[in-house]
NUKOLNU-163099 format. One record per atom (N, C-alpha, C, O, CB): residue number from 1; x, y, z; atom name. Coordinates in Angstrom, 2 decimals, m for minus. Glycine has a CB too. Example, Ala and Ser with C-alpha at 12.3 -4.5 7.8 and 13.67 -1.06 7.14 Angstrom:
  guvo       px       py       pz  sevo
     1    13.19    m5.69     7.80     N
     1    12.30    m4.50     7.80    CA
     1    13.20    m3.30     7.80     C
     1    14.24    m3.32     8.46     O
     1    11.31    m4.47     9.05    CB
     2    12.85    m2.25     7.08     N
     2    13.67    m1.06     7.14    CA
     2    12.90     0.03     7.87     C
     2    13.41     1.14     8.04     O
     2    14.08    m0.60     5.72    CB
This chain:
  guvo       px       py       pz  sevo
     1   148.14    96.83    72.80     N
     1   147.77    97.64    73.95    CA
     1   146.35    97.28    74.36     C
     1   145.46    97.22    73.51     O
     1   147.90    99.16    73.62    CB
     2   146.13    97.05    75.64     N
     2   144.82    96.65    76.15    CA
     2   144.07    97.86    76.66     C
     2   144.63    98.72    77.34     O
     2   144.98    95.61    77.27    CB
     3   142.76    97.93    76.32     N
     3   141.91    99.02    76.81    CA
     3   141.47    98.71    78.23     C
     3   140.82    97.70    78.47     O
     3   140.68    99.23    75.88    CB
     4   141.83    99.55    79.16     N
     4   141.50    99.34    80.57    CA
     4   140.33   100.21    81.02     C
     4   140.10   100.37    82.22     O
     4   142.71    99.63    81.44    CB
     5   139.58   100.77    80.07     N
     5   138.46   101.62    80.42    CA
     5   137.43   100.82    81.20     C
     5   137.08    99.71    80.82     O
     5   137.83   102.23    79.16    CB
     6   136.95   101.40    82.28     N
     6   135.97   100.73    83.13    CA
     6   134.60   100.63    82.44     C
     6   134.16   101.56    81.77     O
     6   135.84   101.47    84.46    CB
     7   133.96    99.50    82.63     N
     7   132.59    99.31    82.14    CA
     7   131.65    99.71    83.27     C
     7   131.77    99.21    84.39     O
     7   132.34    97.83    81.68    CB
     8   130.71   100.62    82.96     N
     8   129.82   101.17    83.98    CA
     8   128.38   100.80    83.66     C
     8   127.89   101.07    82.56     O
     8   129.97   102.71    84.07    CB
     9   127.70   100.17    84.63     N
     9   126.28    99.82    84.48    CA
     9   125.45   101.07    84.74     C
     9   125.77   101.86    85.63     O
     9   125.88    98.67    85.45    CB
    10   124.38   101.25    83.96     N
    10   123.52   102.42    84.08    CA
    10   122.11   102.00    84.46     C
    10   121.47   101.22    83.75     O
    10   123.50   103.23    82.76    CB
    11   121.62   102.51    85.59     N
    11   120.25   102.28    86.02    CA
    11   119.69   103.60    86.54     C
    11   119.94   103.96    87.69     O
    11   120.17   101.17    87.12    CB
    12   118.94   104.34    85.70     N
    12   118.37   105.60    86.16    CA
    12   117.38   105.38    87.31     C
    12   116.88   104.28    87.49     O
    12   117.66   106.32    84.99    CB
    13   117.12   106.41    88.08     N
    13   116.17   106.32    89.19    CA
    13   114.77   105.94    88.71     C
    13   113.96   105.44    89.50     O
    13   116.11   107.65    89.93    CB
    14   114.47   106.17    87.44     N
    14   113.15   105.84    86.89    CA
    14   112.98   104.35    86.63     C
    14   111.88   103.90    86.32     O
    14   112.93   106.62    85.60    CB
    15   114.05   103.57    86.75     N
    15   114.03   102.16    86.41    CA
    15   114.22   101.28    87.65     C
    15   114.87   101.68    88.61     O
    15   115.12   101.85    85.38    CB
    16   113.64   100.09    87.60     N
    16   113.88    99.10    88.66    CA
    16   115.20    98.40    88.38     C
    16   115.73    98.48    87.27     O
    16   112.70    98.07    88.74    CB
    17   115.72    97.73    89.37     N
    17   116.88    96.88    89.16    CA
    17   116.42    95.74    88.25     C
    17   115.37    95.16    88.50     O
    17   117.48    96.34    90.53    CB
    18   117.18    95.41    87.22     N
    18   116.77    94.34    86.31    CA
    18   116.51    93.02    87.05     C
    18   117.17    92.73    88.04     O
    18   117.83    94.12    85.23    CB
    19   115.55    92.24    86.56     N
    19   115.20    90.99    87.23    CA
    19   116.18    89.84    86.97     C
    19   116.03    88.77    87.54     O
    19   113.82    90.57    86.81    CB
    20   117.16    90.05    86.12     N
    20   118.16    89.03    85.80    CA
    20   119.52    89.70    85.73     C
    20   119.63    90.90    85.98     O
    20   117.82    88.29    84.46    CB
    21   120.56    88.95    85.38     N
    21   121.92    89.47    85.32    CA
    21   122.16    90.25    84.03     C
    21   122.84    89.77    83.12     O
    21   122.94    88.32    85.43    CB
    22   121.59    91.45    83.96     N
    22   121.87    92.36    82.86    CA
    22   121.72    93.78    83.36     C
    22   121.18    94.02    84.44     O
    22   120.94    92.10    81.64    CB
    23   122.20    94.71    82.58     N
    23   122.11    96.13    82.93    CA
    23   121.16    96.81    81.96     C
    23   121.06    96.40    80.80     O
    23   123.51    96.82    82.91    CB
    24   120.46    97.84    82.42     N
    24   119.60    98.62    81.51    CA
    24   120.45    99.32    80.45     C
    24   120.01    99.51    79.32     O
    24   118.78    99.66    82.30    CB
    25   121.64    99.69    80.84     N
    25   122.59   100.29    79.92    CA
    25   123.99   100.07    80.42     C
    25   124.21    99.87    81.62     O
    25   122.30   101.79    79.73    CB
    26   124.95   100.11    79.51     N
    26   126.35    99.96    79.88    CA
    26   127.16   100.95    79.05     C
    26   126.96   101.10    77.85     O
    26   126.85    98.49    79.65    CB
    27   128.08   101.63    79.74     N
    27   128.99   102.54    79.04    CA
    27   130.41   102.08    79.30     C
    27   130.79   101.77    80.43     O
    27   128.79   104.01    79.51    CB
    28   131.20   102.05    78.23     N
    28   132.63   101.78    78.34    CA
    28   133.30   102.74    77.37     C
    28   133.11   102.68    76.16     O
    28   132.98   100.27    78.01    CB
    29   134.10   103.62    77.94     N
    29   134.74   104.65    77.11    CA
    29   133.66   105.51    76.47     C
    29   132.80   106.05    77.16     O
    29   135.65   104.01    76.03    CB
    30   133.72   105.65    75.15     N
    30   132.75   106.49    74.47    CA
    30   131.60   105.68    73.84     C
    30   130.84   106.22    73.04     O
    30   133.44   107.30    73.39    CB
    31   131.47   104.40    74.20     N
    31   130.39   103.55    73.70    CA
    31   129.35   103.35    74.79     C
    31   129.69   103.03    75.93     O
    31   130.95   102.17    73.22    CB
    32   128.10   103.55    74.44     N
    32   127.00   103.34    75.38    CA
    32   125.94   102.48    74.70     C
    32   125.41   102.84    73.66     O
    32   126.38   104.71    75.85    CB
    33   125.65   101.33    75.31     N
    33   124.62   100.43    74.79    CA
    33   123.44   100.46    75.74     C
    33   123.58   100.22    76.94     O
    33   125.16    98.97    74.63    CB
    34   122.26   100.77    75.20     N
    34   121.02   100.72    75.96    CA
    34   120.36    99.38    75.67     C
    34   120.12    99.04    74.51     O
    34   120.06   101.92    75.59    CB
    35   120.08    98.62    76.72     N
    35   119.39    97.34    76.57    CA
    35   117.96    97.59    76.10     C
    35   117.44    98.70    76.23     O
    35   119.40    96.54    77.90    CB
    36   117.33    96.58    75.57     N
    36   115.94    96.69    75.13    CA
    36   115.05    97.22    76.24     C
    36   115.02    96.67    77.34     O
    36   115.43    95.35    74.65    CB
    37   114.33    98.29    75.93     N
    37   113.41    98.92    76.89    CA
    37   111.99    98.75    76.39     C
    37   111.73    98.75    75.19     O
    37   113.75   100.43    77.10    CB
    38   111.08    98.61    77.34     N
    38   109.66    98.53    77.03    CA
    38   108.96    99.73    77.66     C
    38   109.61   100.55    78.31     O
    38   109.04    97.20    77.53    CB
    39   107.66    99.83    77.46     N
    39   106.91   101.01    77.89    CA
    39   106.43   100.98    79.32     C
    39   105.28   101.34    79.58     O
    39   105.77   101.18    77.01    CB
    40   107.28   100.58    80.25     N
    40   106.90   100.62    81.66    CA
    40   106.98   102.06    82.17     C
    40   107.89   102.81    81.83     O
    40   107.82    99.70    82.51    CB
    41   106.01   102.42    83.00     N
    41   106.02   103.73    83.65    CA
    41   107.21   103.81    84.60     C
    41   107.75   102.78    85.00     O
    41   104.69   103.97    84.43    CB
    42   107.63   105.04    84.97     N
    42   108.74   105.17    85.92    CA
    42   108.47   104.37    87.20     C
    42   107.33   104.25    87.65     O
    42   108.97   106.64    86.26    CB
    43   109.54   103.84    87.74     N
    43   109.49   102.98    88.93    CA
    43   108.91   103.70    90.14     C
    43   109.28   104.84    90.44     O
    43   110.89   102.47    89.25    CB
    44   108.00   103.02    90.83     N
    44   107.49   103.49    92.13    CA
    44   107.80   102.41    93.14     C
    44   107.48   101.24    92.94     O
    44   105.94   103.79    92.08    CB
    45   108.44   102.80    94.24     N
    45   108.86   101.86    95.28    CA
    45   107.69   100.99    95.72     C
    45   106.60   101.49    96.02     O
    45   109.45   102.60    96.47    CB
    46   107.93    99.69    95.76     N
    46   106.92    98.74    96.23    CA
    46   105.90    98.32    95.19     C
    46   105.03    97.50    95.48     O
    46   106.21    99.33    97.37    CB
    47   105.98    98.86    93.97     N
    47   105.02    98.51    92.93    CA
    47   105.72    97.75    91.81     C
    47   106.87    98.01    91.48     O
    47   104.34    99.78    92.36    CB
    48   104.99    96.80    91.24     N
    48   105.50    96.05    90.10    CA
    48   105.53    96.96    88.87     C
    48   104.73    97.89    88.78     O
    48   104.64    94.77    89.83    CB
    49   106.44    96.70    87.93     N
    49   106.45    97.49    86.70    CA
    49   105.09    97.43    86.00     C
    49   104.47    96.37    85.89     O
    49   107.57    96.99    85.74    CB
    50   104.64    98.60    85.52     N
    50   103.33    98.72    84.89    CA
    50   103.47    99.37    83.52     C
    50   104.11   100.42    83.40     O
    50   102.37    99.54    85.78    CB
    51   102.88    98.77    82.47     N
    51   102.92    99.41    81.16    CA
    51   102.22   100.77    81.19     C
    51   101.29   100.98    81.96     O
    51   102.27    98.51    80.10    CB
    52   102.68   101.69    80.34     N
    52   102.11   103.03    80.26    CA
    52   100.65   103.01    79.84     C
    52    99.92   103.97    80.10     O
    52   102.91   103.89    79.30    CB
    53   100.23   101.96    79.22     N
    53    98.84   101.82    78.77    CA
    53    98.76   100.70    77.77     C
    53    99.77   100.09    77.43     O
    53    98.32   103.13    78.15    CB
    54    97.56   100.41    77.30     N
    54    97.38    99.29    76.38    CA
    54    97.65    99.63    74.92     C
    54    97.73    98.73    74.08     O
    54    95.99    98.77    76.51    CB
    55    97.80   100.92    74.59     N
    55    97.92   101.30    73.18    CA
    55    99.37   101.38    72.73     C
    55   100.28   101.58    73.53     O
    55    97.23   102.64    72.94    CB
    56    99.57   101.24    71.43     N
    56   100.90   101.37    70.87    CA
    56   101.44   102.78    71.12     C
    56   102.63   102.94    71.42     O
    56   100.89   101.06    69.36    CB
    57   100.60   103.78    71.00     N
    57   101.03   105.17    71.22    CA
    57   101.60   105.34    72.64     C
    57   102.71   105.85    72.81     O
    57    99.86   106.14    71.00    CB
    58   100.84   104.92    73.64     N
    58   101.28   105.08    75.03    CA
    58   102.60   104.34    75.27     C
    58   103.52   104.89    75.88     O
    58   100.21   104.56    76.01    CB
    59   102.68   103.11    74.79     N
    59   103.87   102.30    75.03    CA
    59   105.08   102.81    74.24     C
    59   106.20   102.77    74.74     O
    59   103.60   100.86    74.68    CB
    60   104.88   103.27    73.01     N
    60   105.99   103.77    72.21    CA
    60   106.59   105.02    72.84     C
    60   107.81   105.13    72.97     O
    60   105.53   104.07    70.77    CB
    61   105.76   105.96    73.23     N
    61   106.26   107.20    73.82    CA
    61   106.98   106.94    75.14     C
    61   108.00   107.56    75.42     O
    61   105.12   108.19    74.04    CB
    62   106.45   106.02    75.95     N
    62   107.10   105.70    77.22    CA
    62   108.41   104.95    76.99     C
    62   109.39   105.17    77.69     O
    62   106.17   104.86    78.12    CB
    63   108.41   104.06    76.00     N
    63   109.63   103.31    75.67    CA
    63   110.73   104.27    75.24     C
    63   111.87   104.14    75.69     O
    63   109.35   102.27    74.56    CB
    64   110.41   105.23    74.38     N
    64   111.40   106.22    73.96    CA
    64   111.89   107.04    75.15     C
    64   113.08   107.35    75.24     O
    64   110.81   107.15    72.89    CB
    65   110.99   107.40    76.07     N
    65   111.39   108.13    77.28    CA
    65   112.33   107.28    78.14     C
    65   113.27   107.80    78.72     O
    65   110.14   108.54    78.10    CB
    66   112.07   105.98    78.21     N
    66   112.92   105.09    79.00    CA
    66   114.31   104.96    78.38     C
    66   115.32   104.95    79.09     O
    66   112.27   103.71    79.14    CB
    67   114.38   104.86    77.05     N
    67   115.68   104.81    76.37    CA
    67   116.42   106.12    76.63     C
    67   117.62   106.12    76.94     O
    67   115.51   104.56    74.84    CB
    68   115.73   107.23    76.49     N
    68   116.35   108.55    76.69    CA
    68   116.90   108.68    78.11     C
    68   117.98   109.25    78.30     O
    68   115.32   109.68    76.42    CB
    69   116.18   108.17    79.11     N
    69   116.64   108.25    80.51    CA
    69   117.98   107.53    80.69     C
    69   118.85   108.00    81.42     O
    69   115.59   107.65    81.46    CB
    70   118.14   106.40    80.03     N
    70   119.40   105.66    80.13    CA
    70   120.51   106.38    79.38     C
    70   121.64   106.45    79.86     O
    70   119.23   104.23    79.59    CB
    71   120.20   106.90    78.20     N
    71   121.19   107.69    77.47    CA
    71   121.70   108.83    78.35     C
    71   122.91   109.03    78.47     O
    71   120.59   108.25    76.15    CB
    72   120.78   109.57    78.95     N
    72   121.16   110.71    79.78    CA
    72   121.95   110.27    81.01     C
    72   122.88   110.96    81.43     O
    72   119.92   111.48    80.21    CB
    73   121.58   109.13    81.60     N
    73   122.32   108.60    82.76    CA
    73   123.78   108.34    82.38     C
    73   124.67   108.47    83.22     O
    73   121.65   107.29    83.28    CB
    74   124.01   107.97    81.13     N
    74   125.36   107.69    80.66    CA
    74   126.05   108.88    80.01     C
    74   127.14   108.74    79.45     O
    74   125.32   106.57    79.69    CB
    75   125.43   110.06    80.08     N
    75   126.05   111.26    79.53    CA
    75   125.84   111.44    78.03     C
    75   126.61   112.15    77.38     O
    75   127.50   111.24    79.82    CB
    76   124.83   110.80    77.49     N
    76   124.56   110.87    76.05    CA
    76   123.19   111.46    75.79     C
    76   122.40   111.70    76.71     O
    76   124.67   109.47    75.41    CB
    77   122.92   111.69    74.53     N
    77   121.61   112.16    74.08    CA
    77   121.29   111.52    72.75     C
    77   122.09   110.74    72.22     O
    77   121.57   113.70    73.97    CB
    78   120.14   111.84    72.21     N
    78   119.72   111.25    70.93    CA
    78   120.69   111.55    69.80     C
    78   120.85   110.73    68.89     O
    78   118.35   111.74    70.56    CB
    79   121.34   112.71    69.82     N
    79   122.30   113.05    68.76    CA
    79   123.51   112.12    68.76     C
    79   124.22   112.03    67.75     O
    79   122.76   114.48    68.92    CB
    80   123.76   111.43    69.87     N
    80   124.89   110.50    69.97    CA
    80   124.53   109.10    69.47     C
    80   125.42   108.26    69.29     O
    80   125.37   110.42    71.40    CB
    81   123.25   108.84    69.25     N
    81   122.80   107.49    68.89    CA
    81   123.11   107.19    67.43     C
    81   122.78   107.96    66.53     O
    81   121.29   107.33    69.15    CB
    82   123.77   106.06    67.23     N
    82   124.14   105.60    65.89    CA
    82   123.16   104.57    65.34     C
    82   122.92   104.52    64.14     O
    82   125.55   105.02    65.91    CB
    83   122.59   103.74    66.24     N
    83   121.73   102.63    65.82    CA
    83   120.59   102.46    66.81     C
    83   120.79   102.47    68.02     O
    83   122.54   101.33    65.70    CB
    84   119.40   102.29    66.26     N
    84   118.21   101.99    67.06    CA
    84   117.57   100.74    66.47     C
    84   117.44   100.60    65.26     O
    84   117.19   103.20    67.06    CB
    85   117.19    99.83    67.37     N
    85   116.44    98.65    66.94    CA
    85   115.08    98.70    67.60     C
    85   114.96    98.87    68.82     O
    85   117.20    97.33    67.29    CB
    86   114.05    98.53    66.78     N
    86   112.66    98.54    67.25    CA
    86   112.11    97.13    67.06     C
    86   112.24    96.53    65.99     O
    86   111.79    99.60    66.48    CB
    87   111.51    96.62    68.12     N
    87   110.92    95.29    68.10    CA
    87   109.41    95.45    68.29     C
    87   108.96    95.94    69.33     O
    87   111.54    94.36    69.20    CB
    88   108.63    95.05    67.31     N
    88   107.17    95.15    67.36    CA
    88   106.56    93.75    67.44     C
    88   107.12    92.79    66.91     O
    88   106.62    95.91    66.12    CB
    89   105.42    93.64    68.10     N
    89   104.74    92.34    68.19    CA
    89   103.73    92.13    67.07     C
    89   103.25    91.02    66.88     O
    89   104.04    92.23    69.52    CB
    90   103.40    93.20    66.32     N
    90   102.35    93.10    65.31    CA
    90   102.77    93.88    64.06     C
    90   103.05    95.08    64.14     O
    90   100.99    93.63    65.87    CB
    91   102.81    93.21    62.91     N
    91   103.21    93.88    61.68    CA
    91   102.26    95.01    61.31     C
    91   102.66    95.95    60.62     O
    91   103.29    92.88    60.53    CB
    92   101.02    94.94    61.77     N
    92   100.06    96.00    61.48    CA
    92   100.35    97.29    62.25     C
    92    99.74    98.32    61.97     O
    92    98.66    95.53    61.82    CB
    93   101.28    97.26    63.19     N
    93   101.64    98.45    63.97    CA
    93   102.74    99.28    63.32     C
    93   103.07   100.36    63.81     O
    93   102.07    98.03    65.36    CB
    94   103.32    98.78    62.23     N
    94   104.48    99.45    61.65    CA
    94   104.20   100.91    61.26     C
    94   104.97   101.80    61.63     O
    94   104.96    98.68    60.44    CB
    95   103.14   101.15    60.53     N
    95   102.85   102.52    60.05    CA
    95   102.61   103.47    61.22     C
    95   103.11   104.59    61.23     O
    95   101.64   102.51    59.11    CB
    96   101.82   103.02    62.21     N
    96   101.54   103.87    63.37    CA
    96   102.82   104.15    64.16     C
    96   103.07   105.28    64.56     O
    96   100.49   103.21    64.29    CB
    97   103.65   103.11    64.37     N
    97   104.90   103.30    65.10    CA
    97   105.80   104.28    64.34     C
    97   106.42   105.15    64.95     O
    97   105.62   101.95    65.31    CB
    98   105.88   104.15    63.03     N
    98   106.71   105.05    62.23    CA
    98   106.26   106.50    62.41     C
    98   107.09   107.39    62.56     O
    98   106.65   104.65    60.75    CB
    99   104.96   106.74    62.38     N
    99   104.43   108.10    62.56    CA
    99   104.77   108.64    63.95     C
    99   105.19   109.79    64.08     O
    99   102.90   108.11    62.34    CB
   100   104.60   107.81    64.97     N
   100   104.93   108.22    66.34    CA
   100   106.43   108.49    66.48     C
   100   106.84   109.47    67.10     O
   100   104.50   107.14    67.35    CB
   101   107.23   107.61    65.91     N
   101   108.69   107.71    65.95    CA
   101   109.15   109.01    65.28     C
   101   109.95   109.76    65.85     O
   101   109.34   106.49    65.26    CB
   102   108.64   109.27    64.07     N
   102   109.02   110.49    63.36    CA
   102   108.62   111.74    64.12     C
   102   109.40   112.69    64.23     O
   102   108.39   110.51    61.97    CB
   103   107.40   111.76    64.65     N
   103   106.92   112.93    65.41    CA
   103   107.76   113.14    66.67     C
   103   108.11   114.27    67.01     O
   103   105.43   112.76    65.79    CB
   104   108.09   112.05    67.36     N
   104   108.90   112.15    68.58    CA
   104   110.24   112.81    68.28     C
   104   110.65   113.74    68.98     O
   104   109.12   110.76    69.19    CB
   105   110.93   112.34    67.24     N
   105   112.26   112.89    66.95    CA
   105   112.18   114.31    66.40     C
   105   113.12   115.09    66.59     O
   105   112.99   111.99    65.98    CB
   106   111.12   114.66    65.72     N
   106   110.93   116.05    65.31    CA
   106   110.78   116.94    66.54     C
   106   111.35   118.02    66.60     O
   106   109.69   116.20    64.38    CB
   107   110.00   116.47    67.53     N
   107   109.80   117.23    68.77    CA
   107   111.10   117.36    69.56     C
   107   111.30   118.34    70.28     O
   107   108.73   116.57    69.65    CB
   108   111.99   116.38    69.44     N
   108   113.27   116.42    70.15    CA
   108   114.23   117.42    69.52     C
   108   115.23   117.79    70.14     O
   108   113.91   115.03    70.17    CB
   109   113.94   117.87    68.30     N
   109   114.77   118.87    67.63    CA
   109   116.18   118.42    67.34     C
   109   117.12   119.19    67.54     O
   109   114.81   120.09    68.44    CB
   110   116.34   117.20    66.88     N
   110   117.68   116.70    66.60    CA
   110   118.35   117.53    65.51     C
   110   117.71   117.94    64.54     O
   110   117.63   115.22    66.18    CB
   111   119.65   117.78    65.69     N
   111   120.38   118.61    64.76    CA
   111   121.26   117.80    63.81     C
   111   121.76   118.33    62.82     O
   111   121.24   119.60    65.51    CB
   112   121.44   116.52    64.10     N
   112   122.29   115.67    63.27    CA
   112   121.43   114.72    62.45     C
   112   120.23   114.61    62.69     O
   112   123.29   114.88    64.14    CB
   113   122.04   114.05    61.48     N
   113   121.27   113.06    60.72    CA
   113   120.69   112.00    61.68     C
   113   121.28   111.73    62.73     O
   113   122.16   112.38    59.63    CB
   114   119.56   111.39    61.33     N
   114   118.97   110.39    62.21    CA
   114   119.84   109.14    62.31     C
   114   120.67   108.86    61.44     O
   114   117.57   110.00    61.71    CB
   115   119.64   108.41    63.38     N
   115   120.35   107.14    63.58    CA
   115   119.88   106.12    62.56     C
   115   118.78   106.22    62.02     O
   115   120.13   106.60    65.01    CB
   116   120.72   105.13    62.30     N
   116   120.29   103.98    61.51    CA
   116   119.23   103.25    62.34     C
   116   119.23   103.33    63.57     O
   116   121.51   103.03    61.14    CB
   117   118.32   102.53    61.67     N
   117   117.27   101.83    62.42    CA
   117   116.93   100.51    61.74     C
   117   116.91   100.40    60.51     O
   117   116.01   102.70    62.54    CB
   118   116.66    99.52    62.56     N
   118   116.15    98.23    62.12    CA
   118   114.87    97.98    62.88     C
   118   114.78    98.27    64.08     O
   118   117.20    97.08    62.36    CB
   119   113.86    97.45    62.20     N
   119   112.61    97.08    62.86    CA
   119   112.34    95.61    62.57     C
   119   112.37    95.17    61.42     O
   119   111.42    97.97    62.36    CB
   120   112.09    94.85    63.63     N
   120   111.80    93.43    63.49    CA
   120   110.53    93.10    64.28     C
   120   110.09    93.88    65.12     O
   120   113.00    92.56    63.98    CB
   121   109.97    91.94    64.00     N
   121   108.74    91.50    64.66    CA
   121   109.07    90.32    65.56     C
   121   109.73    89.37    65.15     O
   121   107.65    91.11    63.62    CB
   122   108.60    90.42    66.81     N
   122   108.96    89.45    67.85    CA
   122   107.77    89.14    68.75     C
   122   106.71    89.75    68.63     O
   122   110.13    89.99    68.69    CB
   123   107.97    88.19    69.63     N
   123   107.03    87.96    70.71    CA
   123   107.56    88.65    71.96     C
   123   108.75    88.58    72.26     O
   123   106.82    86.43    70.96    CB
   124   106.68    89.32    72.68     N
   124   107.03    89.96    73.95    CA
   124   106.04    89.46    75.00     C
   124   105.01    88.90    74.65     O
   124   107.00    91.53    73.84    CB
   125   106.34    89.66    76.29     N
   125   105.38    89.25    77.32    CA
   125   104.00    89.88    77.08     C
   125   103.89    90.96    76.50     O
   125   105.90    89.64    78.71    CB
   126   102.99    89.19    77.53     N
   126   101.59    89.62    77.33    CA
   126   101.40    91.09    77.69     C
   126   101.84    91.55    78.74     O
   126   100.65    88.76    78.17    CB
   127   100.73    91.81    76.79     N
   127   100.42    93.22    77.01    CA
   127   101.46    94.20    76.50     C
   127   101.17    95.38    76.36     O
   127   100.22    93.46    78.44    CB
   128   102.68    93.72    76.22     N
   128   103.72    94.60    75.71    CA
   128   103.74    94.55    74.19     C
   128   103.71    93.47    73.60     O
   128   105.10    94.21    76.30    CB
   129   103.80    95.73    73.57     N
   129   103.68    95.84    72.12    CA
   129   104.97    96.24    71.41     C
   129   105.12    96.02    70.21     O
   129   102.63    96.83    71.78    CB
   130   105.90    96.82    72.15     N
   130   107.11    97.38    71.54    CA
   130   108.28    97.32    72.51     C
   130   108.10    97.43    73.73     O
   130   106.88    98.82    71.09    CB
   131   109.47    97.13    71.95     N
   131   110.72    97.20    72.71    CA
   131   111.72    97.93    71.81     C
   131   111.70    97.76    70.59     O
   131   111.25    95.74    73.12    CB
   132   112.58    98.75    72.42     N
   132   113.57    99.53    71.66    CA
   132   114.91    99.46    72.38     C
   132   114.98    99.59    73.60     O
   132   113.11   101.01    71.49    CB
   133   115.99    99.25    71.61     N
   133   117.33    99.39    72.17    CA
   133   118.11   100.40    71.32     C
   133   117.68   100.76    70.22     O
   133   118.07    98.01    72.22    CB
   134   119.25   100.83    71.82     N
   134   120.02   101.86    71.11    CA
   134   121.51   101.71    71.41     C
   134   121.91   101.24    72.47     O
   134   119.54   103.27    71.50    CB
   135   122.31   102.12    70.44     N
   135   123.76   102.16    70.58    CA
   135   124.21   103.60    70.32     C
   135   123.91   104.17    69.27     O
   135   124.47   101.14    69.60    CB
   136   124.93   104.17    71.29     N
   136   125.41   105.54    71.15    CA
   136   126.93   105.58    71.22     C
   136   127.56   104.77    71.90     O
   136   124.81   106.45    72.25    CB
   137   127.51   106.53    70.49     N
   137   128.95   106.78    70.52    CA
   137   129.11   108.25    70.91     C
   137   128.59   109.14    70.22     O
   137   129.66   106.44    69.12    CB
   138   129.82   108.49    72.00     N
   138   129.98   109.85    72.51    CA
   138   131.29   110.46    72.05     C
   138   132.28   109.77    71.82     O
   138   129.91   109.85    74.03    CB
   139   131.27   111.77    71.93     N
   139   132.47   112.55    71.67    CA
   139   133.15   112.17    70.41     C
   139   134.18   112.76    70.07     O
   139   133.40   112.41    72.77    CB
């Protein structure tokens, strides 16, 4: 039996149209994949994407907000997330990111066990310190 569930691209109003052939998020049935998000401020018409600031704190909090916006656009929330991948540009940022990450999810008041998480170190475009993607399963 073939699954005929439609694949739906997700682009919240806070995001620009991607610069290449990809979607910020995709939902098919009860699976929602959020593409890697960085700490760009919400989209303003006519302006280029701008990082939330130069610090790991500013970029991490904005990146999490951007992931959350896509989850919500697809009808999901943090409690639906099964896997999160964090990409850092500097190994020295791990402890600070962990503290920010833990505080963020405590503030979100999650009621279920936390998602699985992987953290890796990568190169990102100049000025960007963190990227996060997520996989959610609904219902």
